[in-house]
C-alpha positions as a Markdown table, in Angstrom:
| # | Residue | x | y | z |
|---|---|---|---|---|
| 1 | Unk | -14.4 | -109.6 | -15.5 |
| 2 | Unk | -11.7 | -108.0 | -16.9 |
| 3 | Unk | -13.5 | -105.0 | -17.5 |
| 4 | Unk | -14.7 | -104.9 | -14.5 |
| 5 | Unk | -11.1 | -104.9 | -13.1 |
| 6 | Unk | -10.2 | -101.8 | -15.6 |
| 7 | Unk | -13.4 | -100.0 | -14.6 |
| 8 | Unk | -12.4 | -100.4 | -10.5 |
| 9 | Unk | -8.8 | -100.6 | -10.5 |
| 10 | Unk | -8.8 | -103.9 | -9.4 |
| 11 | Unk | -10.9 | -106.9 | -8.8 |
| 12 | Unk | -14.4 | -105.4 | -7.7 |
| 13 | Unk | -14.8 | -106.0 | -3.9 |
| 14 | Unk | -18.0 | -107.8 | -3.2 |
| 15 | Unk | -19.4 | -108.7 | 0.3 |
| 16 | Unk | -21.3 | -111.9 | 1.0 |
| 17 | Unk | -23.7 | -111.9 | 3.9 |
| 18 | Unk | -25.4 | -115.1 | 4.9 |
| 19 | Unk | -26.2 | -117.0 | 8.1 |
| 20 | Unk | -25.3 | -120.4 | 6.1 |
| 21 | Unk | -21.7 | -120.9 | 5.7 |
| 22 | Unk | -22.1 | -123.4 | 3.1 |
| 23 | Unk | -24.1 | -121.0 | 1.1 |
| 24 | Unk | -21.4 | -118.2 | 2.3 |
| 25 | Unk | -18.4 | -120.5 | 0.6 |
| 26 | Unk | -19.9 | -121.5 | -2.2 |
| 27 | Unk | -20.4 | -117.6 | -3.2 |
| 28 | Unk | -17.2 | -117.4 | -2.5 |
| 29 | Unk | -15.9 | -119.6 | -4.9 |
| 30 | Unk | -18.0 | -118.7 | -7.8 |
| 31 | Unk | -17.0 | -115.0 | -7.2 |
| 32 | Unk | -13.4 | -116.1 | -7.4 |
| 33 | Unk | -14.0 | -117.1 | -10.8 |
| 34 | Unk | -16.0 | -114.4 | -11.9 |
| 35 | Unk | -12.8 | -112.3 | -10.9 |
| 36 | Unk | -13.8 | -110.6 | -7.9 |
| 37 | Unk | -12.9 | -110.2 | -4.0 |
| 38 | Unk | -15.1 | -111.4 | -2.0 |
| 39 | Unk | -15.7 | -110.7 | 1.7 |
| 40 | Unk | -17.7 | -113.0 | 4.2 |
| 41 | Unk | -20.1 | -112.2 | 6.7 |
| 42 | Unk | -22.2 | -114.6 | 8.7 |
| 43 | Unk | -24.7 | -112.2 | 10.0 |
| 44 | Unk | -26.1 | -108.9 | 9.8 |
| 45 | Unk | -24.5 | -107.6 | 12.7 |
| 46 | Unk | -21.2 | -108.2 | 11.2 |
| 47 | Unk | -22.1 | -106.9 | 7.7 |
| 48 | Unk | -22.6 | -103.6 | 9.4 |
| 49 | Unk | -19.3 | -104.0 | 11.3 |
| 50 | Unk | -17.1 | -104.3 | 7.9 |
| 51 | Unk | -19.2 | -101.9 | 5.9 |
| 52 | Unk | -18.4 | -99.1 | 8.6 |
| 53 | Unk | -14.6 | -100.1 | 8.4 |
| 54 | Unk | -13.9 | -101.1 | 4.4 |
| 55 | Unk | -14.8 | -100.4 | 1.5 |
| 56 | Unk | -17.3 | -102.4 | -0.7 |
| 57 | Unk | -18.2 | -102.3 | -4.5 |
| 58 | Unk | -21.3 | -104.7 | -3.8 |
| 59 | Unk | -23.0 | -106.6 | -0.9 |
| 60 | Unk | -25.0 | -110.0 | -1.6 |
| 61 | Unk | -27.2 | -109.9 | 1.2 |
| 62 | Unk | -29.5 | -112.7 | 2.4 |
| 63 | Unk | -33.0 | -112.1 | 3.3 |
| 64 | Unk | -34.0 | -114.6 | 6.1 |
| 65 | Unk | -31.3 | -114.4 | 9.0 |
| 66 | Unk | -31.6 | -114.6 | 12.8 |
| 67 | Unk | -30.9 | -111.8 | 15.1 |
| 68 | Unk | -30.5 | -109.0 | 12.5 |
| 69 | Unk | -31.7 | -110.2 | 8.7 |
| 70 | Unk | -31.3 | -108.4 | 5.7 |
| 71 | Unk | -34.1 | -106.0 | 6.1 |
| 72 | Unk | -32.2 | -104.6 | 8.9 |
| 73 | Unk | -29.1 | -104.5 | 7.3 |
| 74 | Unk | -30.5 | -103.0 | 4.5 |
| 75 | Unk | -32.0 | -100.1 | 6.6 |
| 76 | Unk | -28.4 | -99.3 | 7.9 |
| 77 | Unk | -26.8 | -99.7 | 4.5 |
| 78 | Unk | -29.4 | -97.3 | 2.7 |
| 79 | Unk | -28.9 | -94.8 | 5.9 |
| 80 | Unk | -25.3 | -94.7 | 5.1 |
| 81 | Unk | -24.9 | -95.1 | 1.1 |
| 82 | Unk | -27.3 | -94.4 | -1.5 |
| 83 | Unk | -28.2 | -97.0 | -4.0 |
| 84 | Unk | -25.8 | -95.9 | -6.8 |
| 85 | Unk | -22.9 | -95.3 | -4.2 |
| 86 | Unk | -23.3 | -99.2 | -3.0 |
| 87 | Unk | -25.7 | -101.8 | -4.9 |
| 88 | Unk | -27.1 | -104.5 | -2.8 |
| 89 | Unk | -28.8 | -107.6 | -4.6 |
| 90 | Unk | -31.0 | -109.3 | -1.9 |
| 91 | Unk | -30.5 | -112.9 | -2.0 |
| 92 | Unk | -34.2 | -114.9 | -1.3 |
| 93 | Unk | -35.9 | -117.9 | -1.6 |
| 94 | Unk | -38.1 | -118.6 | -4.9 |
| 95 | Unk | -42.0 | -118.1 | -3.3 |
| 96 | Unk | -40.7 | -115.2 | -0.8 |
| 97 | Unk | -41.9 | -112.9 | -3.2 |
| 98 | Unk | -43.4 | -109.8 | -0.6 |
| 99 | Unk | -40.5 | -109.9 | 1.1 |
| 100 | Unk | -38.7 | -109.3 | -2.0 |
| 101 | Unk | -40.6 | -106.7 | -2.7 |
| 102 | Unk | -40.4 | -105.1 | 0.7 |
| 103 | Unk | -36.4 | -104.8 | 0.2 |
| 104 | Unk | -37.1 | -103.2 | -2.9 |
| 105 | Unk | -39.1 | -100.8 | -1.7 |
| 106 | Unk | -36.7 | -100.2 | 1.0 |
| 107 | Unk | -33.8 | -99.5 | -1.8 |
| 108 | Unk | -32.7 | -102.7 | -2.6 |
| 109 | Unk | -31.0 | -102.4 | -6.3 |
| 110 | Unk | -32.3 | -106.0 | -7.1 |
| 111 | Unk | -32.7 | -109.8 | -6.1 |
| 112 | Unk | -31.4 | -112.9 | -7.0 |
| 113 | Unk | -33.3 | -116.4 | -5.9 |
| 114 | Unk | -31.9 | -119.6 | -4.2 |
| 115 | Unk | -30.8 | -121.8 | -5.3 |
| 116 | Unk | -28.4 | -119.5 | -7.7 |
| 117 | Unk | -28.3 | -119.6 | -11.3 |
| 118 | Unk | -24.5 | -118.1 | -11.6 |
| 119 | Unk | -25.0 | -117.4 | -15.0 |
| 120 | Unk | -27.9 | -114.7 | -13.9 |
| 121 | Unk | -26.4 | -113.6 | -10.9 |
| 122 | Unk | -23.3 | -113.0 | -12.7 |
| 123 | Unk | -25.2 | -110.8 | -15.7 |
| 124 | Unk | -27.1 | -109.0 | -13.1 |
| 125 | Unk | -23.7 | -108.1 | -11.0 |
| 126 | Unk | -22.1 | -107.0 | -14.0 |
| 127 | Unk | -24.8 | -104.4 | -14.8 |
| 128 | Unk | -25.0 | -103.1 | -11.5 |
| 129 | Unk | -21.2 | -102.9 | -11.0 |
| 130 | Unk | -20.7 | -101.5 | -14.7 |
| 131 | Unk | -23.6 | -98.9 | -13.4 |
| 132 | Unk | -21.9 | -98.1 | -10.6 |
| 133 | Unk | -18.8 | -97.3 | -12.6 |
| 134 | Unk | -20.7 | -95.2 | -14.5 |
| 135 | Unk | -21.6 | -93.3 | -12.1 |
| 136 | Unk | -18.8 | -93.0 | -10.6 |
| 137 | Unk | -16.7 | -92.2 | -13.5 |
| 138 | Unk | -20.0 | -89.6 | -14.4 |
| 139 | Unk | -19.4 | -87.6 | -10.9 |
| 140 | Unk | -15.9 | -87.8 | -11.1 |
| 141 | Unk | -15.9 | -86.3 | -14.8 |
| 142 | Unk | -18.5 | -83.7 | -13.0 |
| 143 | Unk | -16.3 | -82.9 | -10.4 |
| 144 | Unk | -13.2 | -82.5 | -12.8 |
| 145 | Unk | -15.5 | -80.4 | -15.5 |
| 146 | Unk | -17.1 | -78.0 | -12.2 |
| 147 | Unk | -13.1 | -77.9 | -10.9 |
| 148 | Unk | -12.4 | -76.6 | -14.3 |
| 149 | Unk | -15.0 | -74.4 | -14.4 |
| 150 | Unk | -14.2 | -72.9 | -11.0 |
| 151 | Unk | -10.3 | -72.5 | -12.1 |
| 152 | Unk | -11.7 | -70.9 | -15.5 |
| 153 | Unk | -13.9 | -68.6 | -13.8 |
| 154 | Unk | -11.6 | -67.4 | -11.0 |
| 155 | Unk | -8.7 | -67.1 | -13.8 |
| 156 | Unk | -12.0 | -64.7 | -15.8 |
| 157 | Unk | -12.1 | -62.9 | -12.3 |
| 158 | Unk | -8.5 | -62.3 | -11.8 |
| 159 | Unk | -8.3 | -61.2 | -15.1 |
| 160 | Unk | -11.3 | -59.0 | -14.7 |
| 161 | Unk | -9.7 | -57.6 | -11.4 |
| 162 | Unk | -6.5 | -56.9 | -13.2 |
| 163 | Unk | -8.3 | -55.1 | -16.1 |
| 164 | Unk | -10.5 | -53.1 | -13.9 |
| 165 | Unk | -7.1 | -52.2 | -11.9 |
| 166 | Unk | -5.2 | -51.3 | -15.1 |
| 167 | Unk | -8.3 | -49.1 | -16.3 |
| 168 | Unk | -8.7 | -47.2 | -12.2 |
| 169 | Unk | -4.8 | -47.1 | -12.9 |
| 170 | Unk | -5.3 | -45.3 | -16.2 |
| 171 | Unk | -7.5 | -43.4 | -15.1 |
| 172 | Unk | -5.9 | -42.0 | -12.4 |
| 173 | Unk | -3.2 | -41.4 | -14.7 |
| 174 | Unk | -5.4 | -39.6 | -17.1 |
| 175 | Unk | -6.8 | -37.7 | -14.0 |
| 176 | Unk | -3.0 | -37.1 | -13.1 |
| 177 | Unk | -2.1 | -35.7 | -16.5 |
| 178 | Unk | -5.7 | -33.1 | -16.8 |
| 179 | Unk | -4.8 | -31.8 | -13.5 |
| 180 | Unk | -1.2 | -31.6 | -14.4 |
| 181 | Unk | -2.0 | -29.5 | -17.4 |
| 182 | Unk | -4.7 | -27.9 | -15.9 |
| 183 | Unk | -1.5 | -26.6 | -13.2 |
| 184 | Unk | 0.4 | -26.1 | -16.4 |
| 185 | Unk | -2.0 | -24.1 | -18.7 |
| 186 | Unk | -2.9 | -21.8 | -15.0 |
| 187 | Unk | 0.6 | -21.0 | -14.4 |
| 188 | Unk | 0.8 | -20.1 | -18.0 |
| 189 | Unk | -1.9 | -17.6 | -17.0 |
| 190 | Unk | -0.3 | -16.5 | -14.1 |
| 191 | Unk | 2.7 | -16.0 | -15.9 |
| 192 | Unk | 1.1 | -13.9 | -18.9 |
| 193 | Unk | -1.1 | -11.9 | -15.9 |
| 194 | Unk | 2.0 | -11.2 | -13.8 |
| 195 | Unk | 3.8 | -10.3 | -17.2 |
| 196 | Unk | 0.8 | -7.7 | -18.3 |
| 197 | Unk | 0.5 | -6.4 | -14.6 |
| 198 | Unk | 4.2 | -5.8 | -14.3 |
| 199 | Unk | 4.2 | -4.0 | -17.7 |
| 200 | Unk | 1.8 | -1.7 | -16.2 |
| 201 | Unk | 3.3 | -1.6 | -12.5 |
| 202 | Unk | 6.6 | -0.9 | -13.8 |
| 203 | Unk | 5.9 | 1.5 | -16.5 |
| 204 | Unk | 4.1 | 4.0 | -14.4 |
| 205 | Unk | 6.6 | 5.0 | -11.7 |
| 206 | Unk | 9.2 | 4.5 | -14.6 |
| 207 | Unk | 7.7 | 7.1 | -16.9 |
| 208 | Unk | 7.2 | 9.4 | -13.9 |
| 209 | Unk | 11.0 | 9.3 | -12.9 |
| 210 | Unk | 11.7 | 9.9 | -16.5 |
| 211 | Unk | 9.6 | 12.6 | -17.5 |
| 212 | Unk | 10.5 | 14.0 | -14.1 |
| 213 | Unk | 14.2 | 13.6 | -14.4 |
| 214 | Unk | 13.8 | 14.9 | -18.5 |
| 215 | Unk | 11.8 | 18.3 | -17.2 |
| 216 | Unk | 14.5 | 19.1 | -14.6 |
| 217 | Unk | 17.0 | 18.5 | -16.8 |
| 218 | Unk | 15.8 | 20.9 | -19.3 |
| 219 | Unk | 15.0 | 23.9 | -17.0 |
| 220 | Unk | 17.1 | 25.9 | -14.7 |
| 221 | Unk | 18.3 | 24.4 | -12.0 |
| 222 | Unk | 15.8 | 25.8 | -9.1 |
| 223 | Unk | 15.2 | 23.0 | -6.1 |
| 224 | Unk | 12.3 | 24.8 | -4.6 |
| 225 | Unk | 10.5 | 24.8 | -7.8 |
| 226 | Unk | 11.0 | 21.2 | -8.0 |
| 227 | Unk | 10.8 | 19.7 | -4.9 |
| 228 | Unk | 7.6 | 18.2 | -5.8 |
| 229 | Unk | 8.9 | 16.4 | -9.0 |
| 230 | Unk | 11.9 | 15.5 | -6.9 |
| 231 | Unk | 9.6 | 13.5 | -4.2 |
| 232 | Unk | 7.5 | 12.0 | -7.4 |
| 233 | Unk | 11.0 | 10.6 | -8.4 |
| 234 | Unk | 11.4 | 9.2 | -4.8 |
| 235 | Unk | 8.0 | 8.0 | -4.3 |
| 236 | Unk | 8.3 | 6.1 | -7.7 |
| 237 | Unk | 11.7 | 4.9 | -7.1 |
| 238 | Unk | 10.0 | 3.4 | -3.5 |
| 239 | Unk | 7.5 | 1.9 | -5.2 |
| 240 | Unk | 9.8 | 0.5 | -8.1 |
| 241 | Unk | 12.1 | -1.0 | -5.0 |
| 242 | Unk | 9.0 | -2.2 | -3.0 |
| 243 | Unk | 7.8 | -4.5 | -6.1 |
| 244 | Unk | 11.0 | -5.5 | -6.6 |
| 245 | Unk | 11.7 | -6.8 | -3.0 |
| 246 | Unk | 8.2 | -8.4 | -3.1 |
| 247 | Unk | 9.2 | -10.6 | -6.0 |
| 248 | Unk | 12.5 | -11.8 | -4.8 |
| 249 | Unk | 11.0 | -12.3 | -1.3 |
| 250 | Unk | 9.0 | -14.9 | -3.1 |
| 251 | Unk | 11.1 | -16.3 | -4.8 |
| 252 | Unk | 13.3 | -16.8 | -1.7 |
| 253 | Unk | 10.5 | -17.9 | 0.1 |
| 254 | Unk | 9.3 | -20.7 | -3.1 |
| 255 | Unk | 13.1 | -21.6 | -2.9 |
| 256 | Unk | 12.1 | -23.9 | -0.1 |
| 257 | Unk | 11.8 | -23.6 | 3.6 |
| 258 | Unk | 14.9 | -22.1 | 5.5 |
| 259 | Unk | 15.9 | -23.3 | 8.7 |
| 260 | Unk | 13.7 | -21.1 | 11.2 |
| 261 | Unk | 16.1 | -19.0 | 13.5 |
| 262 | Unk | 13.5 | -19.5 | 16.8 |
| 263 | Unk | 13.5 | -17.0 | 19.8 |
| 264 | Unk | 11.0 | -16.3 | 22.5 |
| 265 | Unk | 9.5 | -12.7 | 20.9 |
| 266 | Unk | 7.5 | -10.2 | 22.8 |
| 267 | Unk | 4.1 | -10.0 | 20.6 |
| 268 | Unk | 3.5 | -6.4 | 21.8 |
| 269 | Unk | 6.8 | -5.1 | 20.5 |
| 270 | Unk | 6.8 | -7.1 | 17.4 |
| 271 | Unk | 3.4 | -5.3 | 16.6 |
| 272 | Unk | 4.7 | -1.9 | 17.3 |
| 273 | Unk | 7.9 | -3.1 | 15.2 |
| 274 | Unk | 5.7 | -3.8 | 12.4 |
| 275 | Unk | 3.1 | -0.6 | 12.6 |
| 276 | Unk | 6.2 | 2.1 | 12.7 |
| 277 | Unk | 7.6 | 0.4 | 9.5 |
| 278 | Unk | 4.0 | 1.1 | 7.9 |
| 279 | Unk | 3.2 | 4.4 | 9.3 |
| 280 | Unk | 4.7 | 6.4 | 7.1 |
| 281 | Unk | 3.2 | 5.0 | 4.1 |
| 282 | Unk | -0.6 | 5.2 | 6.4 |
| 283 | Unk | 0.0 | 8.7 | 7.5 |
| 284 | Unk | 0.6 | 10.1 | 3.6 |
| 285 | Unk | -2.6 | 8.4 | 3.0 |
| 286 | Unk | -4.7 | 9.5 | 6.0 |
| 287 | Unk | -5.1 | 6.3 | 7.5 |
| 288 | Unk | -4.9 | 5.0 | 10.7 |
| 289 | Unk | -3.3 | 2.5 | 12.3 |
| 290 | Unk | -4.6 | 1.4 | 15.7 |
| 291 | Unk | -2.6 | -1.5 | 17.6 |
| 292 | Unk | -5.2 | -2.6 | 20.3 |
| 293 | Unk | -3.5 | -5.7 | 22.1 |
| 294 | Unk | -2.2 | -4.9 | 25.3 |
| 295 | Unk | -1.9 | -7.9 | 26.9 |
| 296 | Unk | 1.7 | -9.9 | 28.2 |
| 297 | Unk | 2.5 | -12.5 | 25.8 |
| 298 | Unk | 5.5 | -14.1 | 23.9 |
| 299 | Unk | 5.5 | -16.3 | 21.0 |
| 300 | Unk | 8.3 | -18.9 | 19.6 |
| 301 | Unk | 9.2 | -18.3 | 16.1 |
| 302 | Unk | 11.8 | -16.7 | 13.5 |
| 303 | Unk | 11.1 | -12.8 | 14.4 |
| 304 | Unk | 12.0 | -11.6 | 11.1 |
| 305 | Unk | 10.1 | -13.9 | 9.1 |
| 306 | Unk | 6.8 | -13.4 | 11.7 |
| 307 | Unk | 7.7 | -9.4 | 10.8 |
| 308 | Unk | 7.6 | -9.8 | 7.4 |
| 309 | Unk | 4.6 | -11.5 | 7.2 |
| 310 | Unk | 2.5 | -9.1 | 9.6 |
| 311 | Unk | 4.5 | -6.0 | 7.8 |
| 312 | Unk | 3.0 | -7.7 | 4.4 |
| 313 | Unk | -0.9 | -7.9 | 6.4 |
| 314 | Unk | -1.1 | -4.4 | 7.1 |
| 315 | Unk | 0.5 | -2.8 | 4.5 |
| 316 | Unk | -2.0 | -4.6 | 2.5 |
| 317 | Unk | -4.6 | -3.2 | 4.9 |
| 318 | Unk | -3.6 | 0.3 | 4.2 |
| 319 | Unk | -3.1 | -0.2 | 0.4 |
| 320 | Unk | -7.3 | -1.1 | 0.0 |
| 321 | Unk | -8.4 | 1.5 | 2.6 |
| 322 | Unk | -9.9 | 4.9 | 2.2 |
| 323 | Unk | -8.4 | 8.4 | 3.6 |
| 324 | Unk | -9.9 | 8.6 | 7.3 |
| 325 | Unk | -10.4 | 5.0 | 8.0 |
| 326 | Unk | -8.8 | 2.9 | 10.3 |
| 327 | Unk | -6.7 | -0.2 | 10.5 |
| 328 | Unk | -6.6 | -2.4 | 13.7 |
| 329 | Unk | -4.2 | -4.9 | 14.7 |
| 330 | Unk | -4.6 | -6.9 | 17.8 |
| 331 | Unk | -3.3 | -10.7 | 18.6 |
| 332 | Unk | -6.4 | -13.4 | 20.6 |
| 333 | Unk | -6.8 | -16.8 | 21.3 |
| 334 | Unk | -9.2 | -18.0 | 18.9 |
| 335 | Unk | -12.4 | -20.9 | 19.8 |
| 336 | Unk | -10.1 | -22.7 | 17.1 |
| 337 | Unk | -6.9 | -23.3 | 19.4 |
| 338 | Unk | -4.9 | -21.0 | 17.6 |
| 339 | Unk | -3.1 | -17.7 | 18.6 |
| 340 | Unk | -4.0 | -15.7 | 16.3 |
| 341 | Unk | -2.4 | -12.4 | 15.2 |
| 342 | Unk | -5.7 | -10.4 | 13.2 |
| 343 | Unk | -5.3 | -7.2 | 11.0 |
| 344 | Unk | -8.6 | -5.8 | 10.3 |
| 345 | Unk | -9.3 | -2.9 | 7.9 |
| 346 | Unk | -12.7 | -1.1 | 6.7 |
| 347 | Unk | -11.3 | -1.0 | 3.2 |
| 348 | Unk | -13.2 | -2.3 | 0.0 |
| 349 | Unk | -13.4 | -5.8 | 1.1 |
| 350 | Unk | -13.2 | -8.9 | -1.7 |
| 351 | Unk | -16.1 | -11.1 | -2.8 |
| 352 | Unk | -15.9 | -14.6 | -2.0 |
| 353 | Unk | -15.6 | -15.9 | -4.9 |
| 354 | Unk | -12.1 | -14.3 | -5.1 |
| 355 | Unk | -11.2 | -14.9 | -1.3 |
| 356 | Unk | -8.9 | -18.0 | -2.6 |
| 357 | Unk | -7.4 | -16.0 | -5.7 |
| 358 | Unk | -5.4 | -13.5 | -3.7 |
| 359 | Unk | -3.7 | -15.9 | -2.1 |
| 360 | Unk | -2.2 | -16.7 | -4.9 |
| 361 | Unk | 1.2 | -15.1 | -6.4 |
| 362 | Unk | 0.4 | -12.3 | -8.7 |
| 363 | Unk | -2.7 | -12.1 | -8.2 |
| 364 | Unk | -5.5 | -9.4 | -6.9 |
| 365 | Unk | -9.2 | -9.3 | -6.5 |
| 366 | Unk | -8.8 | -6.9 | -9.1 |
| 367 | Unk | -7.2 | -8.2 | -12.2 |
| 368 | Unk | -7.7 | -5.6 | -14.8 |
| 369 | Unk | -4.5 | -3.2 | -15.8 |
| 370 | Unk | -7.0 | -0.1 | -15.1 |
| 371 | Unk | -7.5 | -1.2 | -11.5 |
| 372 | Unk | -7.6 | 1.3 | -8.7 |
| 373 | Unk | -4.9 | -0.5 | -6.2 |
| 374 | Unk | -1.5 | -0.8 | -7.2 |
| 375 | Unk | 1.0 | -3.3 | -6.8 |
| 376 | Unk | 2.1 | -7.0 | -7.8 |
| 377 | Unk | -0.7 | -9.0 | -5.3 |
| 378 | Unk | 2.3 | -10.8 | -3.5 |
| 379 | Unk | 1.8 | -9.9 | 0.5 |
| 380 | Unk | -0.8 | -12.3 | 1.2 |
| 381 | Unk | 1.0 | -15.1 | -0.4 |
| 382 | Unk | 4.4 | -14.0 | 0.7 |
| 383 | Unk | 2.4 | -13.3 | 4.3 |
| 384 | Unk | 0.8 | -17.3 | 3.9 |
| 385 | Unk | 4.1 | -19.1 | 3.0 |
| 386 | Unk | 5.7 | -17.7 | 5.7 |
| 387 | Unk | 3.1 | -18.5 | 8.6 |
| 388 | Unk | 3.2 | -22.1 | 7.1 |
| 389 | Unk | 6.9 | -22.5 | 8.0 |
| 390 | Unk | 6.0 | -21.8 | 11.6 |
| 391 | Unk | 3.1 | -24.9 | 11.1 |
| 392 | Unk | 0.4 | -22.1 | 10.8 |
| 393 | Unk | -2.3 | -21.1 | 8.6 |
| 394 | Unk | -3.5 | -18.0 | 6.9 |
| 395 | Unk | -7.3 | -17.1 | 7.1 |
| 396 | Unk | -8.8 | -14.9 | 5.0 |
| 397 | Unk | -12.8 | -13.3 | 5.9 |
| 398 | Unk | -14.1 | -10.4 | 4.0 |
| 399 | Unk | -17.2 | -9.1 | 2.1 |
| 400 | Unk | -17.5 | -6.0 | -0.8 |
| 401 | Unk | -17.6 | -2.8 | 0.9 |
| 402 | Unk | -17.5 | -4.2 | 4.2 |
| 403 | Unk | -13.9 | -4.4 | 5.0 |
| 404 | Unk | -11.5 | -7.8 | 5.5 |
| 405 | Unk | -9.9 | -9.3 | 8.2 |
| 406 | Unk | -6.4 | -11.4 | 7.5 |
| 407 | Unk | -5.6 | -13.8 | 10.6 |
| 408 | Unk | -2.3 | -15.5 | 11.3 |
| 409 | Unk | -2.9 | -18.2 | 13.0 |
| 410 | Unk | -0.1 | -20.1 | 15.0 |
| 411 | Unk | -0.1 | -22.9 | 16.8 |
| 412 | Unk | -1.0 | -22.9 | 20.8 |
| 413 | Unk | 2.4 | -24.7 | 21.5 |
| 414 | Unk | 4.5 | -22.0 | 20.1 |
| 415 | Unk | 2.6 | -19.3 | 22.4 |
| 416 | Unk | 5.3 | -19.6 | 25.7 |
| 417 | Unk | 3.6 | -17.1 | 28.2 |
| 418 | Unk | 0.9 | -15.1 | 28.4 |
| 419 | Unk | -2.1 | -13.1 | 30.2 |
| 420 | Unk | -5.0 | -13.6 | 27.3 |
| 421 | Unk | -8.4 | -15.2 | 27.7 |
| 422 | Unk | -9.8 | -17.4 | 24.7 |
| 423 | Unk | -11.5 | -15.2 | 22.2 |
């Protein structure tokens, strides 16, 4: 059985189970001549012990044995191994047909009859050993194919993951490029709008200054007569200076955060100072400023930057109010748990779809060149940047023809002392 040696990687291991020593020895000698490695068991119980501790390729099992007979031993083997895993050839007497049938029904692969025809025994053993080897090889091949399929499937899965990740990255890059393009286009539009607005904003006071200047130069000098012209020249100059200051201030704020010169600031004094700056403009336009905040409170922050932010809010409220209206300045603790400095007006208001736009530089709710209200649209954006430096936020609530409320909201940890109640 040289071919058997190649299939099993050595001589096939056969377990001979027979309670007659002569039969065992005879089979062993024959099996050795067949090229097999024979192990002997004198009983069914000994066979079970060996099967539990060793590996065999085939079992020659005598049916008729004392104590544990062949059928009982076969029953144990079939509980542990299938016919393909461990072939069992039953050894029986020539006239024991009924027992042979019972053994085959219980899972025996084949049988041989005593006294032995060793040519038949060899042929049957070869057939079952080859079948076992073929099934083992097929099982190994299937296992190898399954592993290859699993490896290929895993490789495809990883490839798909990499592909999906690359697609996601490309989409993210494309989205970032689209957003960057949109921001660039928006910046370009803002720049164009700004240049258009500035050409109008600067031309109007400059034309007034030039016109009145030429008129004064061409006419006899009479201070009383030209007092109105001189007043308009001064007003136009202040208007230009205010716009230039706003532009320079925005540029300074956008350069990056500067260290806050923090100290405790009295809120009432801060609001008084801010109102005092805007009072002349308010009175000139018939608008009343009313500071309603009467409590005692100290705020930690940069007084200069806070003052600039609040002045912008009050100036903005005055600009968009009509003569006879009142602009109120107050401070309160909000339900959201922030300390708010609140500026309210009863002016033209802003529609909801334009609220976000007014917080962008060089934007106003009305962007036409013939709009009623002058200015570069920098007050609210500057105030927003300044309050954000303090860890706060700027909130705007408004309705057309119902006025606007702008809240400069600061974190509560900036409120050092106060006698306020929550709003």
